[in-house]
C-alpha positions as CSV (number, residue, x, y, z in Angstrom):
1,M,73.6,125.8,169.5
2,T,75.4,128.9,170.9
3,I,79.0,128.9,171.8
4,E,78.0,129.4,175.5
5,R,75.7,126.3,175.4
6,E,78.4,124.3,173.6
7,R,80.9,125.1,176.4
8,R,78.5,124.2,179.2
9,G,77.7,120.9,177.4
10,E,81.4,120.2,177.1
11,L,81.9,121.2,180.8
12,G,79.4,118.6,181.9
13,A,80.7,115.9,179.7
14,F,84.3,116.6,180.9
15,L,83.4,116.5,184.6
16,R,81.5,113.2,184.1
17,A,84.4,111.7,182.3
18,R,86.9,112.7,185.0
19,R,84.6,111.6,187.8
20,N,84.1,108.2,186.3
21,Q,87.9,107.7,185.8
22,L,88.8,108.2,189.5
23,V,90.0,105.3,191.5
24,R,87.9,105.1,194.7
25,A,90.7,103.8,196.9
26,D,92.9,106.7,196.0
27,L,90.4,109.0,197.8
28,G,89.8,106.6,200.7
29,L,86.4,105.4,199.5
30,P,85.2,101.8,199.5
31,P,84.0,100.0,196.4
32,I,80.5,100.6,195.3
33,G,78.4,97.5,195.9
34,G,81.5,95.7,197.0
35,K,82.8,95.4,193.5
36,R,83.0,98.7,191.6
37,T,86.4,100.2,192.3
38,S,86.4,103.2,189.9
39,G,84.2,106.2,189.6
40,L,82.6,108.5,192.1
41,R,79.0,109.3,192.7
42,R,77.9,112.9,192.1
43,E,77.1,113.2,195.8
44,E,80.6,112.1,196.7
45,V,82.2,114.7,194.5
46,A,79.8,117.3,196.0
47,Y,80.7,116.4,199.6
48,L,84.4,116.3,199.0
49,S,84.3,119.7,197.2
50,G,82.1,121.3,199.9
51,V,79.1,122.1,197.6
52,S,75.6,120.9,197.5
53,V,74.6,117.8,195.5
54,T,72.0,119.9,193.6
55,W,74.6,122.5,192.7
56,Y,77.1,120.0,191.4
57,T,74.4,118.1,189.5
58,W,73.4,121.4,187.8
59,L,77.1,121.9,186.9
60,E,77.3,118.5,185.2
61,Q,74.0,119.2,183.5
62,G,75.4,122.3,181.9
63,R,73.0,124.7,183.6
64,D,73.8,128.4,183.6
65,I,74.8,128.8,187.3
66,H,78.0,130.9,187.1
67,P,80.2,129.0,189.5
68,S,82.9,130.9,191.4
69,R,86.6,130.4,190.8
70,Q,87.0,129.1,194.4
71,V,84.4,126.5,194.0
72,L,85.8,125.3,190.6
73,D,89.2,125.0,192.2
74,A,87.7,122.8,194.9
75,V,86.1,120.6,192.3
76,A,89.4,120.4,190.4
77,R,91.1,119.2,193.6
78,T,88.5,116.6,194.2
79,L,88.7,115.3,190.7
80,R,92.5,115.4,190.9
81,L,92.7,117.4,187.6
82,S,96.1,118.0,186.1
83,V,97.3,121.6,185.5
84,A,96.2,121.4,181.9
85,E,92.8,119.9,182.9
86,H,92.3,122.5,185.5
87,T,93.1,125.3,183.0
88,Y,90.6,123.7,180.6
89,L,87.9,123.6,183.2
90,L,88.4,127.3,184.0
91,T,88.4,128.2,180.3
92,L,85.1,126.4,179.7
93,V,83.5,128.5,182.4
94,G,85.0,131.7,181.2
95,Y,87.8,132.4,183.7
96,S,90.4,132.4,180.9
97,P,90.0,135.2,178.4
98,P,88.5,133.9,175.2
99,E,90.9,136.0,173.1
100,P,90.8,133.5,170.1
101,N,87.2,134.4,169.5
102,V,88.2,138.0,168.7
103,R,90.7,137.3,166.0
104,P,90.0,135.6,162.7
105,I,91.7,132.3,162.2
106,P,94.7,132.8,159.7
107,R,94.5,130.3,156.8
108,T,97.8,131.4,155.2
109,A,100.9,132.3,157.2
110,P,101.9,136.0,156.8
111,A,104.8,136.6,154.5
112,H,107.3,137.3,157.2
113,V,106.3,134.0,159.0
114,Q,106.8,132.1,155.8
115,R,110.2,133.7,155.3
116,L,111.1,132.5,158.8
117,L,110.0,129.0,158.0
118,D,112.1,129.1,154.8
119,A,115.1,130.3,156.7
120,L,114.8,127.2,158.9
121,E,115.6,125.1,155.8
122,G,117.6,122.4,157.6
123,F,114.8,121.7,160.1
124,P,111.3,120.5,159.2
125,S,109.0,123.3,160.3
126,Y,105.4,124.4,159.7
127,A,103.0,127.1,161.0
128,I,99.7,125.9,162.6
129,A,96.6,128.0,163.3
130,P,94.4,127.8,166.4
131,D,92.2,125.1,164.8
132,W,95.3,123.2,163.8
133,F,95.1,124.0,160.1
134,I,98.6,124.1,158.6
135,S,99.1,127.6,157.2
136,G,102.7,127.4,156.0
137,W,105.6,125.0,155.8
138,N,109.2,124.8,154.5
139,T,110.8,122.4,152.0
140,A,112.3,120.3,154.9
141,Y,108.8,119.6,156.2
142,A,107.6,118.7,152.7
143,A,110.4,116.2,152.5
144,L,109.4,114.7,155.8
145,Y,105.7,114.7,154.9
146,P,105.1,115.2,151.2
147,N,101.3,115.1,151.4
148,V,101.2,118.5,153.0
149,A,101.7,120.2,149.6
150,T,99.1,118.0,147.7
151,V,96.1,117.6,150.0
152,P,93.1,119.9,149.4
153,P,93.4,123.1,151.4
154,G,90.2,122.1,153.4
155,D,92.0,118.9,154.5
156,R,95.3,120.5,155.4
157,N,94.5,120.2,159.1
158,L,97.0,118.4,161.4
159,L,94.3,116.6,163.4
160,W,92.5,115.5,160.2
161,L,95.7,114.3,158.6
162,V,96.8,112.4,161.7
163,F,93.5,110.5,161.9
164,T,92.7,110.0,158.2
165,D,95.9,109.8,156.2
166,P,97.3,106.3,156.0
167,Y,100.8,107.7,155.2
168,V,100.8,109.4,158.6
169,R,100.1,106.1,160.3
170,E,103.1,104.6,158.5
171,L,105.3,107.6,159.3
172,L,104.5,107.3,163.1
173,P,105.5,104.0,164.6
174,D,103.8,105.0,167.8
175,W,100.7,106.3,166.0
176,E,98.2,105.2,168.7
177,I,100.0,107.1,171.4
178,T,100.8,110.1,169.3
179,S,97.3,110.5,167.9
180,R,95.7,110.4,171.4
181,R,98.3,112.9,172.7
182,F,97.6,115.2,169.8
183,L,93.9,115.0,170.4
184,A,94.3,115.8,174.1
185,E,96.5,118.8,173.2
186,F,94.0,120.0,170.6
187,R,91.1,119.7,173.1
188,A,93.0,121.7,175.7
189,E,93.5,124.5,173.2
190,A,90.1,124.4,171.6
191,G,88.1,125.3,174.8
192,P,87.7,129.0,174.0
193,R,86.5,128.3,170.5
194,L,84.1,125.4,171.1
195,G,81.0,126.2,169.0
196,D,82.9,128.2,166.4
197,P,81.7,126.9,162.9
198,S,85.2,125.9,161.8
199,Y,85.7,123.8,164.9
200,A,82.3,122.2,164.8
201,Q,82.7,121.3,161.2
202,L,86.1,119.7,161.8
203,I,84.9,117.7,164.8
204,E,81.9,116.4,162.9
205,R,84.0,115.4,159.9
206,L,86.4,113.5,162.2
207,L,83.6,111.8,164.1
208,D,82.3,110.5,160.8
209,A,85.7,109.6,159.3
210,S,87.6,107.9,162.1
211,E,86.6,105.3,164.7
212,E,89.8,106.0,166.7
213,F,88.9,109.7,166.8
214,R,85.4,108.9,168.0
215,A,86.8,106.8,170.9
216,G,89.4,109.4,171.8
217,W,86.9,112.3,171.7
218,K,84.6,110.5,174.1
219,S,87.5,110.1,176.7
220,H,87.8,113.9,177.2
221,D,91.5,113.7,177.8
222,I,93.3,117.0,178.2
223,E,97.0,117.6,178.0
224,G,99.2,120.7,177.6
225,F,101.9,120.8,175.0
226,A,105.4,119.9,176.0
227,S,108.5,119.7,173.8
228,R,109.5,116.0,173.4
229,E,111.4,113.5,171.3
230,R,109.5,112.0,168.4
231,V,110.4,109.1,166.0
232,F,109.4,109.2,162.3
233,H,109.7,106.1,160.2
234,H,110.5,107.6,156.8
235,P,110.4,105.4,153.7
236,V,113.5,107.0,152.3
237,V,115.9,107.3,155.3
238,G,114.4,105.0,158.0
239,D,113.9,106.1,161.6
240,L,114.4,109.8,162.3
241,H,114.7,110.8,166.0
242,L,113.6,114.5,166.1
243,E,112.8,116.9,168.9
244,H,109.4,118.5,168.6
245,H,109.3,122.2,169.6
246,R,106.6,124.8,169.3
247,L,106.8,128.6,169.7
248,A,104.6,131.6,168.8
249,P,105.7,134.8,167.1
250,S,105.1,137.8,169.4
251,D,103.2,139.6,166.6
252,Q,101.2,136.6,165.6
253,P,100.0,135.0,168.8
254,D,97.3,132.9,167.0
255,L,100.0,131.1,165.0
256,H,102.4,128.5,166.4
257,L,105.6,127.4,164.7
258,V,106.4,123.7,165.0
259,I,110.1,123.0,164.5
260,Y,111.7,119.6,164.4
261,T,115.4,119.4,165.3
262,P,117.5,116.2,165.1
263,V,118.4,114.4,168.3
264,L,122.2,114.8,168.4
265,T,122.8,111.6,170.3
266,T,121.4,109.6,167.4
267,D,122.3,109.4,163.7
268,A,119.3,111.8,163.0
269,P,121.6,114.6,161.7
270,D,123.0,112.4,159.0
271,R,119.6,110.8,158.1
272,L,118.0,114.3,157.9
273,D,120.7,115.6,155.7
274,R,120.3,112.6,153.4
275,L,116.5,113.2,153.3
276,L,116.9,116.8,152.4
277,R,119.3,115.9,149.5
278,A,117.1,113.1,148.2
279,P,114.9,113.7,145.1
280,R,111.5,115.0,146.1
281,R,108.7,112.4,146.1
282,T,105.0,112.3,146.5
283,A,103.6,110.3,149.4
284,A,100.9,107.7,148.7
285,S,97.7,108.8,150.3
286,T,95.8,105.5,149.9
C-alpha cells in the first residue's frame, strides 16, 4: 500500500469515527429510530457541510477526489473537530507540508543534543524522534526509568514501552489515561508519515502485542501536545510530581527534547534529589 493510499484510508476511518461519536442533540437532530442518540448519518454530515452525499461518501471511502481546503473546513465544523483534529484532517489530505518524509529519522541524538541532555543533569530528560523512538537520554531519566538503557534498541520506542513494559504501568498510577493521551498525541504527529515502513512496523507490532493499544487505535483520538503535570510512582522515592515539557532544537526540528521538572509546590524537589543520589538499579521488565 502506498503512503497516499494509507493516508486516504486513515482519513475515511477518522471521519467515520468522529461522525459516530457526535451527540445528535448537540446538533439539534432527533434520535434515529426514536432511540439512537449518538452518531450522524453520512447524508446528515453532507447536508450540514454543504456538500453532496455522493462526494462525502467518496471522502469516507478514501477515494482520490482532492477536496478543497474550504470544504474540509466545513466538514471539520460539522464534525466539531478540535484544533488538533482539524490539523490532522488537513495533514492527511496534504494541506500541511509533509516535511518529515524528506528527512531520515534520527536513531541516535547528535552529539551536541546529547551534551545538552547531559547538562540537564538535575532533570530527567530524553530526545525523541518523529516515530517516538528514544534517541538519547541523561542519567536523571535513567534513574526515573532504568529500562531505557537495557531494552533492545528496536524496542526503545516510547509508545512501545508505554503499552508493553509492565514497569511503566507500575510507574504511572494513571496509566490508562496517560497511555490513551500518548496514543492520541502520537497519532496527531504521525499523519504525514503514515505508510512509512518504520511506522507501519511499529503499529503492526503494537496491534499484535497490546489489547489496550488495539482498542485505542480503533478510536482514532487526536490530541496536540500540551505541557502538563505528571505523577510517577517510583519504587525508590514514592510519588514524584513532575511537569512534562517538550521543545525542539532549531537545528534539529525532527527531534524533540522531553524535560521533566519538579513541581515546586510539592516535595518533588527533595524526592528527585534523593532519587538522583540513590544507587543505580535495574528495573524489572517482567
